[in-house]
TORNUTI-997035 format. One record per residue (C-alpha): x, y, z; residue number from 1. Coordinates in pm, whole numbers. Example, Ala and Ser with C-alpha at 12.3 -4.5 7.8 and 13.67 -1.06 7.14 Angstrom:
<pts>
pt u 1230 v -450 w 780 resi 1
pt u 1367 v -106 w 714 resi 2
</pts>
This chain:
<pts>
pt u 3161 v 4298 w -1274 resi 1
pt u 2946 v 4036 w -1431 resi 2
pt u 2857 v 3742 w -1214 resi 3
pt u 2965 v 3395 w -1319 resi 4
pt u 2702 v 3208 w -1519 resi 5
pt u 2495 v 2976 w -1310 resi 6
pt u 2436 v 2614 w -1396 resi 7
pt u 2072 v 2534 w -1465 resi 8
pt u 1920 v 2332 w -1181 resi 9
pt u 1924 v 1956 w -1223 resi 10
pt u 1601 v 1772 w -1165 resi 11
pt u 1658 v 1408 w -1075 resi 12
pt u 1384 v 1161 w -1156 resi 13
pt u 1387 v 860 w -926 resi 14
pt u 1334 v 522 w -1085 resi 15
pt u 1350 v 655 w -1439 resi 16
pt u 1359 v 299 w -1574 resi 17
pt u 1039 v 210 w -1389 resi 18
pt u 862 v 518 w -1521 resi 19
pt u 968 v 430 w -1875 resi 20
pt u 856 v 68 w -1842 resi 21
pt u 522 v 169 w -1689 resi 22
pt u 461 v 431 w -1957 resi 23
pt u 526 v 188 w -2245 resi 24
pt u 326 v -94 w -2084 resi 25
pt u 25 v 129 w -2016 resi 26
pt u 16 v 226 w -2384 resi 27
pt u 29 v -138 w -2489 resi 28
pt u -257 v -230 w -2254 resi 29
pt u -475 v 49 w -2395 resi 30
pt u -397 v -56 w -2752 resi 31
pt u -456 v -420 w -2664 resi 32
pt u -806 v -347 w -2537 resi 33
pt u -880 v -125 w -2837 resi 34
pt u -775 v -406 w -3071 resi 35
pt u -936 v -687 w -2872 resi 36
pt u -1277 v -533 w -2809 resi 37
pt u -1320 v -336 w -3133 resi 38
pt u -1533 v -260 w -3324 resi 39
pt u -1329 v 31 w -3466 resi 40
pt u -1015 v -183 w -3475 resi 41
pt u -1201 v -442 w -3685 resi 42
pt u -1185 v -193 w -3972 resi 43
pt u -821 v -107 w -3899 resi 44
pt u -742 v -479 w -3924 resi 45
pt u -831 v -463 w -4293 resi 46
pt u -537 v -230 w -4350 resi 47
pt u -300 v -350 w -4076 resi 48
pt u -393 v -711 w -4000 resi 49
pt u -61 v -819 w -3848 resi 50
pt u -41 v -520 w -3613 resi 51
pt u -399 v -547 w -3490 resi 52
pt u -372 v -923 w -3444 resi 53
pt u -51 v -881 w -3242 resi 54
pt u -208 v -612 w -3025 resi 55
pt u -520 v -820 w -2970 resi 56
pt u -340 v -1145 w -2891 resi 57
pt u 8 v -1073 w -2758 resi 58
pt u 28 v -717 w -2627 resi 59
pt u -158 v -818 w -2311 resi 60
pt u 159 v -974 w -2169 resi 61
pt u 268 v -615 w -2096 resi 62
pt u 79 v -663 w -1769 resi 63
pt u 378 v -874 w -1660 resi 64
pt u 576 v -550 w -1643 resi 65
pt u 334 v -414 w -1385 resi 66
pt u 347 v -738 w -1185 resi 67
pt u 728 v -734 w -1168 resi 68
pt u 738 v -363 w -1084 resi 69
pt u 472 v -424 w -818 resi 70
pt u 696 v -677 w -646 resi 71
pt u 998 v -448 w -684 resi 72
pt u 821 v -157 w -513 resi 73
pt u 657 v -380 w -251 resi 74
pt u 1002 v -502 w -144 resi 75
pt u 1121 v -140 w -133 resi 76
pt u 832 v -45 w 94 resi 77
pt u 799 v -350 w 316 resi 78
pt u 1154 v -487 w 342 resi 79
pt u 1410 v -248 w 191 resi 80
pt u 1713 v -462 w 281 resi 81
pt u 1548 v -804 w 280 resi 82
pt u 1610 v -843 w 652 resi 83
pt u 1282 v -751 w 819 resi 84
pt u 912 v -750 w 747 resi 85
pt u 617 v -535 w 857 resi 86
pt u 539 v -538 w 1228 resi 87
pt u 166 v -544 w 1158 resi 88
pt u 68 v -695 w 821 resi 89
pt u -297 v -608 w 873 resi 90
pt u -221 v -235 w 884 resi 91
pt u -11 v -239 w 568 resi 92
pt u -271 v -446 w 383 resi 93
pt u -539 v -198 w 489 resi 94
pt u -320 v 86 w 368 resi 95
pt u -280 v -83 w 32 resi 96
pt u -654 v -138 w 6 resi 97
pt u -724 v 231 w 75 resi 98
pt u -478 v 322 w -200 resi 99
pt u -625 v 90 w -462 resi 100
pt u -996 v 47 w -394 resi 101
pt u -1140 v 403 w -384 resi 102
pt u -1006 v 521 w -724 resi 103
pt u -1080 v 178 w -867 resi 104
pt u -1444 v 201 w -758 resi 105
pt u -1478 v 551 w -908 resi 106
pt u -1347 v 405 w -1234 resi 107
pt u -1599 v 121 w -1207 resi 108
pt u -1883 v 372 w -1174 resi 109
pt u -1750 v 549 w -1485 resi 110
pt u -1747 v 213 w -1665 resi 111
pt u -2109 v 149 w -1563 resi 112
pt u -2209 v 491 w -1699 resi 113
pt u -2008 v 430 w -2016 resi 114
pt u -2181 v 95 w -2073 resi 115
pt u -2521 v 262 w -2037 resi 116
pt u -2429 v 535 w -2287 resi 117
pt u -2261 v 297 w -2530 resi 118
pt u -2567 v 71 w -2514 resi 119
pt u -2775 v 354 w -2660 resi 120
pt u -2559 v 358 w -2972 resi 121
pt u -2449 v 1 w -3038 resi 122
pt u -2486 v -362 w -2939 resi 123
pt u -2158 v -526 w -2842 resi 124
pt u -2020 v -793 w -2610 resi 125
pt u -1798 v -535 w -2438 resi 126
pt u -2104 v -357 w -2297 resi 127
pt u -2189 v -475 w -1945 resi 128
pt u -2543 v -530 w -1824 resi 129
pt u -2662 v -298 w -1543 resi 130
pt u -2484 v -420 w -1229 resi 131
pt u -2654 v -567 w -926 resi 132
pt u -2587 v -441 w -576 resi 133
pt u -2389 v -754 w -499 resi 134
pt u -2177 v -706 w -810 resi 135
pt u -2094 v -347 w -712 resi 136
pt u -2013 v -451 w -354 resi 137
pt u -1787 v -730 w -480 resi 138
pt u -1598 v -478 w -694 resi 139
pt u -1568 v -237 w -402 resi 140
pt u -1411 v -517 w -194 resi 141
pt u -1192 v -629 w -489 resi 142
pt u -1350 v -974 w -470 resi 143
pt u -1543 v -978 w -798 resi 144
pt u -1340 v -1257 w -961 resi 145
pt u -1322 v -1465 w -643 resi 146
pt u -1700 v -1441 w -606 resi 147
pt u -1749 v -1517 w -977 resi 148
pt u -1908 v -1184 w -1072 resi 149
pt u -1855 v -1053 w -1424 resi 150
pt u -1602 v -771 w -1431 resi 151
pt u -1749 v -430 w -1510 resi 152
pt u -1432 v -302 w -1674 resi 153
pt u -1140 v -451 w -1864 resi 154
pt u -837 v -496 w -1643 resi 155
pt u -1040 v -501 w -1322 resi 156
pt u -884 v -838 w -1238 resi 157
pt u -539 v -682 w -1209 resi 158
pt u -632 v -442 w -927 resi 159
pt u -778 v -729 w -723 resi 160
pt u -472 v -946 w -786 resi 161
pt u -241 v -659 w -689 resi 162
pt u -405 v -642 w -347 resi 163
pt u -388 v -1018 w -305 resi 164
pt u -20 v -1023 w -397 resi 165
pt u 63 v -737 w -161 resi 166
pt u -126 v -909 w 121 resi 167
pt u 41 v -1244 w 56 resi 168
pt u 386 v -1086 w 37 resi 169
pt u 327 v -883 w 355 resi 170
pt u 227 v -1193 w 550 resi 171
pt u 524 v -1389 w 412 resi 172
pt u 766 v -1115 w 521 resi 173
pt u 602 v -1086 w 863 resi 174
pt u 622 v -1462 w 915 resi 175
pt u 992 v -1466 w 823 resi 176
pt u 1061 v -1182 w 1066 resi 177
pt u 900 v -1378 w 1348 resi 178
pt u 1165 v -1649 w 1320 resi 179
pt u 1392 v -1472 w 1567 resi 180
pt u 1312 v -1212 w 1829 resi 181
pt u 1641 v -1027 w 1776 resi 182
pt u 1732 v -1063 w 1407 resi 183
pt u 1632 v -1243 w 1093 resi 184
pt u 1893 v -1464 w 919 resi 185
pt u 2051 v -1266 w 636 resi 186
pt u 1915 v -1465 w 343 resi 187
pt u 1596 v -1602 w 499 resi 188
pt u 1354 v -1354 w 341 resi 189
pt u 1509 v -1368 w -10 resi 190
pt u 1531 v -1749 w 10 resi 191
pt u 1170 v -1791 w 117 resi 192
pt u 1066 v -1543 w -153 resi 193
pt u 1260 v -1747 w -410 resi 194
pt u 1091 v -2070 w -292 resi 195
pt u 747 v -1907 w -317 resi 196
pt u 839 v -1771 w -660 resi 197
pt u 946 v -2116 w -775 resi 198
pt u 627 v -2276 w -641 resi 199
pt u 424 v -2025 w -840 resi 200
pt u 620 v -2069 w -1163 resi 201
pt u 647 v -2447 w -1144 resi 202
pt u 298 v -2532 w -1023 resi 203
pt u 33 v -2264 w -975 resi 204
pt u 109 v -2070 w -1295 resi 205
pt u 66 v -2389 w -1497 resi 206
pt u -296 v -2431 w -1385 resi 207
pt u -541 v -2172 w -1519 resi 208
pt u -789 v -2261 w -1244 resi 209
pt u -567 v -2053 w -1011 resi 210
pt u -581 v -1736 w -1223 resi 211
pt u -811 v -1550 w -982 resi 212
pt u -569 v -1605 w -692 resi 213
pt u -234 v -1452 w -603 resi 214
pt u -24 v -1772 w -621 resi 215
pt u -80 v -1785 w -999 resi 216
pt u 96 v -1447 w -1040 resi 217
pt u 338 v -1463 w -747 resi 218
pt u 619 v -1582 w -974 resi 219
pt u 642 v -1250 w -1158 resi 220
pt u 584 v -1051 w -839 resi 221
pt u 855 v -1246 w -655 resi 222
pt u 1103 v -1186 w -937 resi 223
pt u 1043 v -814 w -889 resi 224
pt u 1103 v -835 w -514 resi 225
pt u 1427 v -1028 w -564 resi 226
pt u 1531 v -772 w -826 resi 227
pt u 1495 v -494 w -566 resi 228
pt u 1726 v -665 w -320 resi 229
pt u 1977 v -762 w -592 resi 230
pt u 1987 v -404 w -725 resi 231
pt u 2099 v -257 w -391 resi 232
pt u 2422 v -68 w -477 resi 233
pt u 2545 v -114 w -120 resi 234
pt u 2555 v -495 w -149 resi 235
pt u 2881 v -680 w -192 resi 236
pt u 2931 v -870 w -521 resi 237
pt u 2898 v -1208 w -347 resi 238
pt u 2562 v -1109 w -200 resi 239
pt u 2441 v -979 w -537 resi 240
pt u 2547 v -1305 w -703 resi 241
pt u 2350 v -1511 w -450 resi 242
pt u 2040 v -1298 w -502 resi 243
pt u 2074 v -1321 w -880 resi 244
pt u 2084 v -1699 w -851 resi 245
pt u 1775 v -1696 w -629 resi 246
pt u 1601 v -1482 w -891 resi 247
pt u 1706 v -1653 w -1212 resi 248
pt u 1721 v -2024 w -1125 resi 249
pt u 1345 v -2072 w -1055 resi 250
pt u 1252 v -1874 w -1366 resi 251
pt u 1494 v -2054 w -1597 resi 252
pt u 1388 v -2391 w -1460 resi 253
pt u 1022 v -2302 w -1518 resi 254
pt u 1096 v -2187 w -1874 resi 255
pt u 1286 v -2508 w -1944 resi 256
pt u 997 v -2724 w -1823 resi 257
pt u 724 v -2521 w -1996 resi 258
pt u 823 v -2211 w -2191 resi 259
pt u 580 v -1923 w -2138 resi 260
pt u 643 v -1590 w -2307 resi 261
pt u 489 v -1405 w -2014 resi 262
pt u 740 v -1558 w -1773 resi 263
pt u 1029 v -1490 w -2012 resi 264
pt u 920 v -1125 w -2023 resi 265
pt u 891 v -1112 w -1643 resi 266
pt u 1247 v -1245 w -1606 resi 267
pt u 1375 v -996 w -1864 resi 268
pt u 1208 v -706 w -1682 resi 269
pt u 1349 v -826 w -1349 resi 270
pt u 1699 v -834 w -1500 resi 271
pt u 1652 v -482 w -1639 resi 272
pt u 1545 v -363 w -1293 resi 273
pt u 1855 v -517 w -1137 resi 274
pt u 2072 v -328 w -1383 resi 275
pt u 1885 v 2 w -1399 resi 276
pt u 1596 v -10 w -1152 resi 277
pt u 1731 v 253 w -915 resi 278
pt u 1863 v 479 w -1186 resi 279
pt u 1800 v 849 w -1143 resi 280
pt u 1767 v 1051 w -1460 resi 281
pt u 1900 v 1405 w -1445 resi 282
pt u 1914 v 1659 w -1723 resi 283
pt u 1978 v 2027 w -1759 resi 284
pt u 1758 v 2030 w -2068 resi 285
pt u 1406 v 2148 w -1977 resi 286
pt u 1148 v 1879 w -2032 resi 287
pt u 1388 v 1593 w -2088 resi 288
pt u 1259 v 1283 w -1902 resi 289
pt u 961 v 1492 w -1788 resi 290
pt u 726 v 1328 w -2038 resi 291
pt u 840 v 981 w -1928 resi 292
pt u 796 v 1075 w -1562 resi 293
pt u 445 v 1209 w -1619 resi 294
pt u 344 v 909 w -1831 resi 295
pt u 474 v 673 w -1563 resi 296
pt u 299 v 857 w -1283 resi 297
pt u -40 v 853 w -1453 resi 298
pt u -12 v 493 w -1577 resi 299
pt u -234 v 350 w -1303 resi 300
pt u -505 v 607 w -1373 resi 301
pt u -478 v 538 w -1746 resi 302
pt u -516 v 169 w -1668 resi 303
pt u -830 v 242 w -1463 resi 304
pt u -1019 v 476 w -1697 resi 305
pt u -915 v 389 w -2049 resi 306
pt u -1182 v 122 w -2096 resi 307
pt u -1489 v 344 w -2045 resi 308
pt u -1330 v 610 w -2265 resi 309
pt u -1258 v 360 w -2543 resi 310
pt u -1604 v 206 w -2509 resi 311
pt u -1787 v 536 w -2554 resi 312
pt u -1571 v 643 w -2850 resi 313
pt u -1620 v 302 w -3013 resi 314
pt u -1995 v 337 w -2972 resi 315
pt u -1999 v 694 w -3104 resi 316
pt u -1800 v 601 w -3416 resi 317
pt u -2018 v 296 w -3471 resi 318
pt u -2337 v 502 w -3452 resi 319
pt u -2240 v 833 w -3608 resi 320
pt u -1926 v 790 w -3824 resi 321
pt u -1890 v 632 w -4168 resi 322
pt u -1792 v 266 w -4161 resi 323
pt u -1472 v 341 w -4346 resi 324
pt u -1121 v 211 w -4273 resi 325
pt u -959 v 554 w -4250 resi 326
pt u -1238 v 707 w -4042 resi 327
pt u -1255 v 415 w -3801 resi 328
pt u -875 v 406 w -3770 resi 329
pt u -888 v 775 w -3682 resi 330
pt u -1135 v 672 w -3410 resi 331
pt u -882 v 422 w -3272 resi 332
pt u -616 v 693 w -3257 resi 333
pt u -864 v 936 w -3098 resi 334
pt u -957 v 680 w -2831 resi 335
pt u -590 v 616 w -2759 resi 336
pt u -516 v 988 w -2714 resi 337
pt u -836 v 1046 w -2516 resi 338
pt u -739 v 762 w -2280 resi 339
pt u -412 v 940 w -2198 resi 340
pt u -590 v 1269 w -2137 resi 341
pt u -858 v 1101 w -1926 resi 342
pt u -586 v 920 w -1728 resi 343
pt u -409 v 1247 w -1652 resi 344
pt u -735 v 1412 w -1545 resi 345
pt u -828 v 1112 w -1330 resi 346
pt u -483 v 1107 w -1170 resi 347
pt u -498 v 1472 w -1067 resi 348
pt u -873 v 1491 w -1006 resi 349
pt u -941 v 1159 w -835 resi 350
pt u -637 v 942 w -754 resi 351
pt u -423 v 1211 w -588 resi 352
pt u -706 v 1382 w -394 resi 353
pt u -829 v 1048 w -261 resi 354
pt u -473 v 959 w -165 resi 355
pt u -433 v 1285 w 26 resi 356
pt u -768 v 1238 w 197 resi 357
pt u -668 v 892 w 317 resi 358
pt u -325 v 982 w 450 resi 359
pt u -449 v 888 w 798 resi 360
pt u -360 v 528 w 719 resi 361
pt u -44 v 440 w 916 resi 362
pt u 277 v 384 w 727 resi 363
pt u 426 v 35 w 754 resi 364
pt u 684 v -35 w 1024 resi 365
pt u 923 v -327 w 1023 resi 366
pt u 959 v -556 w 1319 resi 367
pt u 1315 v -451 w 1389 resi 368
pt u 1293 v -89 w 1279 resi 369
</pts>
């Protein structure tokens, strides 16, 4: 007797929406830097001026997606139900530093080497001068912008701000949890997060002098955290409605007072995460969603290493290739593809091994866990 046909195994992908958003945003950041720094894209602009100008000027707001997702995942890790915070903020901040800083510093060393090589083939503002010891140390400590050192790689500011935001959020959650020895009032943590979000959107984010400090970006990060709590499928409708108000009111007020496309995008992404942020994608079709999952997983590594890759390819095409629109546009496409490949190699060869090597760092505990 023939056995009954078996159903192909289903492979759920957690946070499919987040992986998709990260994958798209990472591509936009790479293309933004290719268009902004040139010089290959300067030739492409002759054929596609509107596209290159949009990539150079506007595509950078895709970083808002990473800020919102950062807050979303920070809330998941540090205060899953919005009721408690970490018992020891210092330990969780140290854990975050050990996750971010080592692969970031490896990428900085690659950027230094890329600048040296690119300097042999072209002269361009994107090429950094040989770094001083203090400049390298400041990058290793993620303090380069605070200490007014020139960044050695495009996007280096974001990694430093990510650590600042995580530290600030950890301390805020810890402080809220200290209010009561037995339990934290139900809406205290979301309410304080909403107040901090509003302060960022209505004051700090309006002053560019704050753009090397976490409060400038806390608005987008806070929207992500509130989106995590609002997206909890176990919450009652009344609780979800309250959290949605805490999330949307500060953002809408800020947009009414001074419309900023980056804040509008952050609010849109937060709303998408409320609706779909915990979605699991499952498919019996081999490979479906796999590409999105892989692209999302390597997005941080792509963010770290794409600049040195693009810099070297720009220099090589400037020195050795014809200064022709089609040839230089092919160089832009090559740099884009090479950035994805380099990101995948860096993820598996550097980011993951370093993460495994540093697994000694204690996982965060909540005060009332």
